[in-house]
C-alpha positions as CSV (number, residue, x, y, z in Angstrom):
1,M,-15.5,-39.4,18.5
2,T,-11.8,-39.3,19.0
3,G,-10.5,-38.2,22.4
4,V,-7.4,-36.1,23.1
5,S,-5.0,-37.3,25.8
6,E,-3.8,-34.7,28.4
7,G,-1.6,-37.1,30.2
8,P,-1.5,-40.6,31.5
9,G,-5.0,-41.9,32.1
10,E,-6.8,-38.6,31.2
11,V,-8.8,-38.3,28.0
12,R,-10.9,-35.4,27.0
13,E,-13.1,-34.9,24.0
14,A,-11.7,-33.2,20.8
15,P,-12.6,-29.4,20.6
16,V,-15.7,-28.6,18.6
17,P,-14.9,-26.3,15.6
18,V,-16.3,-22.7,16.2
19,P,-18.5,-21.3,13.3
20,A,-16.8,-18.7,11.2
21,G,-19.1,-15.9,12.4
22,E,-18.2,-16.5,16.0
23,R,-14.4,-16.6,15.7
24,G,-13.7,-12.9,15.8
25,A,-12.3,-10.4,13.4
26,T,-8.9,-9.2,12.3
27,R,-8.5,-5.4,12.3
28,I,-5.7,-3.9,10.2
29,A,-4.5,-0.6,11.5
30,D,-4.6,2.6,9.4
31,R,-0.8,3.0,9.6
32,V,-0.2,-0.6,8.3
33,V,-2.4,0.2,5.2
34,A,-0.5,3.5,4.8
35,K,2.8,1.6,4.7
36,I,1.4,-0.8,2.1
37,A,0.2,2.1,0.0
38,A,3.5,4.0,0.3
39,R,5.5,1.0,-0.7
40,A,3.2,0.3,-3.6
41,A,3.6,3.9,-4.8
42,R,7.4,3.5,-4.5
43,E,7.3,0.3,-6.6
44,A,5.1,2.0,-9.3
45,L,7.4,5.0,-9.7
46,G,10.6,2.9,-10.2
47,V,13.9,4.8,-9.9
48,L,13.5,8.1,-8.1
49,H,15.4,11.3,-8.7
50,P,18.4,11.4,-6.3
51,D,16.9,14.5,-4.4
52,A,13.4,13.1,-4.2
53,E,11.8,12.1,-0.9
54,R,10.2,8.6,-0.7
55,P,6.5,8.5,-1.3
56,Y,4.3,8.5,1.8
57,A,0.6,7.9,2.3
58,T,-2.2,8.8,4.6
59,V,-5.2,6.5,5.0
60,V,-8.6,6.4,6.5
61,V,-10.0,2.9,7.0
62,H,-13.7,2.3,7.7
63,H,-14.7,-1.3,8.0
64,D,-13.2,-3.0,5.0
65,T,-12.8,0.1,2.9
66,A,-9.6,2.3,2.7
67,R,-9.4,5.8,1.3
68,V,-5.8,6.6,0.4
69,R,-3.9,9.8,-0.3
70,V,-0.4,9.3,-1.6
71,H,2.3,12.1,-1.8
72,V,5.0,11.7,-4.4
73,E,7.8,13.6,-6.1
74,L,8.3,13.1,-9.9
75,D,10.9,13.8,-12.5
76,Y,10.2,16.5,-15.0
77,P,9.5,16.4,-17.9
78,C,7.2,13.4,-17.7
79,D,3.6,12.5,-18.4
80,I,2.3,13.5,-14.9
81,G,-1.2,12.1,-15.5
82,A,0.1,8.7,-16.7
83,R,2.5,8.4,-13.8
84,C,-0.2,9.3,-11.3
85,G,-2.4,6.7,-12.9
86,Q,0.3,4.0,-12.6
87,V,0.6,4.9,-8.9
88,R,-3.1,4.8,-8.3
89,H,-3.5,1.5,-10.1
90,H,-0.7,-0.2,-8.2
91,V,-1.8,1.1,-4.8
92,V,-5.3,-0.3,-5.4
93,Q,-3.9,-3.7,-6.4
94,Q,-1.5,-4.0,-3.5
95,V,-3.9,-2.8,-0.7
96,R,-6.6,-5.1,-2.1
97,G,-4.3,-8.0,-2.3
98,L,-2.3,-7.6,0.9
99,A,-5.0,-6.1,3.3
100,G,-8.1,-7.5,1.6
101,M,-9.7,-4.0,1.5
102,A,-11.7,-2.2,-1.1
103,V,-10.1,1.0,-2.3
104,P,-12.7,3.3,-3.9
105,E,-10.5,6.4,-3.8
106,V,-6.8,7.0,-4.2
107,G,-5.7,10.6,-4.4
108,V,-2.2,11.2,-5.7
109,E,-0.6,14.5,-4.8
110,V,2.5,15.6,-6.6
111,E,4.6,17.4,-3.9
112,R,7.5,18.4,-6.1
113,L,8.9,18.1,-9.6
114,H,12.6,17.5,-10.1
115,L,14.2,18.6,-13.4
116,A,15.8,15.6,-15.0
117,A,19.6,16.0,-15.2
118,E,20.0,15.2,-18.9
119,Y,17.0,17.5,-19.8
120,G,18.5,20.4,-17.9
121,A,21.9,19.9,-19.6
122,R,20.3,19.9,-23.0
123,Q,18.3,23.1,-22.4
124,R,21.3,25.2,-21.3
125,R,23.1,27.4,-23.8
126,T,26.7,27.0,-24.5
127,R,28.9,30.0,-25.5
């Protein structure tokens, strides 16, 4: 076995590797997972309406499972179901990839709809 030198004339044995089950565990805080989820929702939505608030998320983590609720504001008119599906899918992928957690549930709550500027201009009557 190879020794490790601690200084002149002193040699000690190399450390023995600790088995994986005895090394400990990494715990990721709920607020960290919530930030990952909110960022993923923002990425999935793309360009936001100028008056829209940034998406935010609340998360409950139990062991290696995260249940996520994301709050968003969307432009109107749009396919609300499809947009929520995009957000849901991207949040699952990002939380799974960055935090290594299973995400069995992502609730997307639409807080507010913003009328798209060009749509509102087209709907007004001119005299």
